[in-house]
N, C-alpha and C positions, 0 to 999 in steps of 0.2 A: 758163849763168845764169851772171849775175855776182853773189858776196859781199862780202861788207865789206872786204874787203883787196883784191881785186880793185877796187874801186868805185875805188881812188886812181889806179887808171892807166887813165880811161879818158881817149879823145882829148876836148877842149874848143876851143869854138868862139865865138869874140864878133864880135860884131855891132855894123855901125856906128853909132851915134849918130843919134836922131832924138826929137822929144817926146813928154815922159813920159805915161803912160796917168793921172798918180796929182799929181805937181805939172806944170801944164805950162808953165809958165816955163823949167822945166828940161830939159836931155836926157838919156835916158837907153839907155844898153846891158848887153847881159847878155850874161854867159858859160851857154853852153849845153851838153850832152852830146851828142856823134853823136847822133841818133836811131837809128842802124841799131848800136849797141853792146850786145851783151848786159846786161841787167838782169834783174832779179829782186828780190820783197818785200824780201830783207837790203839789197842792194844800196844800191837806193832808201835804202832807213833810214841807212843811215850816209851819204847824201849830202844828208839829212834834218839830219838831224843839225850838217850842216858848213854850211848855212843854205841850201841847196837849195831847188827846187820844180819840181811836175808842173801842163803842160798837156797834154793829148791824148797822145806819144809824147815831149813836149821836156822835158828836166828841164832846168832853168837856177834863174839866183841873178843878183840885179841887181851892175852894176860897173860901177858911175858914176862911176869914180874920188871927185871930191868931198866929191860928193853921196850919200850913205851913210842915207837917211830912211831903206830901208825895213829895218826892223830883224825876221828870224825870232822868233816867239814860239811857244812850249809849255806846255798846262796839263800837270802831274802831277797827272790823274789820280786819284789817293789823298791829295792834298792842298787839292782845288782842297775851297771853299766855297762854298755859296749867298749871293748876299746880298737885301736884301727886296722887290725888283724880280724876282728870279729863281723866287725864290720861288713870287710872286703867277702870274708866270708860269705859274709848272705847274703852279694852281689852273687857270688860265683854260681850261690847256688840256689837263686831265686824262683830258677824253672822247676823246681823238685817241688810237688805234692807229698804231705801230710796225708794220711789216714789209718784215724785209730780205728782199731780194733779189738774186741773180749778177747781172754787169755783161750787160746782152743791152740792144736797141733796144727802146723799147713807145711806138705811138705817143702813147698816154695821156701819157707821159713827156716825149716832145716838146712838148707842145698846151700841156702847164702850163711850160715851159721858154722856149716863144715867147710866152707869156702873158707869161708874168714881162718879159723880155726890151724889153716893146714897153712895155711900164705905164711901169717902173723906168729905162730908156734909150732912150727913144724915138728919140733922135738921135746913136747911138752907132753904131761900126762893126759890134758885135755882131747889130746886130736889119740896119742891113743888105746884111749877106750871109747869116742865116737862112733853112737851109737842113738835112732830114735829114740830109747830108752831115756839113756845120758841125758840128753836136749830136753827131755819132759822135767825127770827128777831136779835139770836143772833147774830151767827157766819158767816153767808153765804148768805146772803139776801143782792143785790148789794147796794153800795153807790156811785161809781163813779168811784172806785179804781180797779186795779185790790188783787185779792181773790185770791193763792195758800192753798193747803192740801195737807201738806206733813205727809206723812204713815212710819209708820214705820211695817215693818215686817216681824217676827218670819219665813219662809218658809211661806206658804198661808195666816197665821193668824195676823191679824191685831192687833199689843201691842203697839201703841200710834200715836193718830191723833194732829203732830202742825200745828195749822191755821194758817198762815202769809198772811199777809200783801208786798207786791210786788210795791215799789216805784223808781222812778226814780235815789238814789244811794242810797238806803238802802234796809230793810226788815225790817218790824216793827212785832213781837212776838203778836199774838191778845191772842188767849186762847190754853195752849194744856191738852187733857186726854189722860189719858192711862189704859190698864185693869191693875186692881189691881193684879190680880195673877201673878203679873210679875215686883209688886214693888221695888224687893229685886237686880232687875237691878237697878234703880232710874234713867226712862224711861225720864223723863224729862231731868236728868241731859243731857245724850243723845240728845234729842230733841235740848237744845239749842244749844247742840256742832255743832248738822247736821245744824240747821241756821247757820248757824255760818262758815263751811266751805260751805257752800249752796254758801252764799254775799257773798264769798272770788272767787268761780269759778264764776260768773258773774259780778265781776268784780265792786263789790259796796263795800261803804268804810261805811256804820252802820250798827249798829244792835239796833235794841231799843228795848228794855223789858218794859215800861213802869214805874210804877210806885214804887221804894223801901224806906220803910217803915224801921228804926228803931226797930222800939217799935211792931212788928206784926211778926211775926214769919213764915207766909205765904210768906211775900214780901221777911224778908228782907235778903232769902237766893240770892237775885241778887248783893252782894255783895262780892260773892265767885270769879265772874268772874273778872279780870284783864290784865287789866290797864284799871278801868269801868271810863265814864265823868258823869257824875254828872251837872243838869245846877240851880248854885248856882248864885243868880243874876239874871242880865242879860247875864252871858253866861257859855259858858260848862267849867267845868275845869278837868281834868285829877286827878283820883288815883289809885298808883301804890297798888300791894301787903307792905300791910303795915299799909298803909296810911290809919286814919280816912276819912269818907266821913261825912259831917256837917247836923246835924239829921236834919235842915229845909230849908226849899231850900230859900226862904230869897227874891222870888221875889216880886219887887215894886207893890204895889198894879195896878198901870197903866200900870205893863209892863203882866198884866191878859190881856189888851183888844188891839184887834189886831191895831189901828191906834195909838200906842202910838212906 
């Protein structure tokens, strides 16, 4: 098992350049931890605090040279305050029930994930490679820590699924999918509000939301949750409602590597 201290000495690898998935006119490179290295929730949490992220067994962060548009963000759930739109979302979805389940494959979950991808990303690579195996690899394969599957149900019907890592001091939002027939309810918003509420009930401090990109619509929505913390340079800074988040993280090149 990897402790927070040992996480500083994990082997790292850097991918070659390829077209960026978020800003197509740019090139991305990714720094990732050896997927065969031992990992734990505490070790991963220390990496999250340095701007890393998890997809399947791969723990990574962008390392794109001059482009630093992927800004790691998180919420201090004790300080988060609802805005008017989020209050309306809670009212609209108050008939949904949250079920917290351990990580496991369920055909119902995969069917929801597949319907969501086909509706939201019909031309994407994830849809082209959509199989139960790719779903397992991406979202529910063991990685060394604890993952919970948060179901949102209307009666018996599954409306949304929020894959969430539970860590010693935080939750981390991994991926959320929902039934396209219920898009008008904005279930993605409700899923984040449910994760915030769950983190509070569990006595945790943070909800990690991954990367915010000002110029990518799919990622820019995260700035609607305030106050929000962003990793700028070597420190987490808080931005209240109305304050502009810097468009680049500006982490020093040495700060990408764990021994620094």
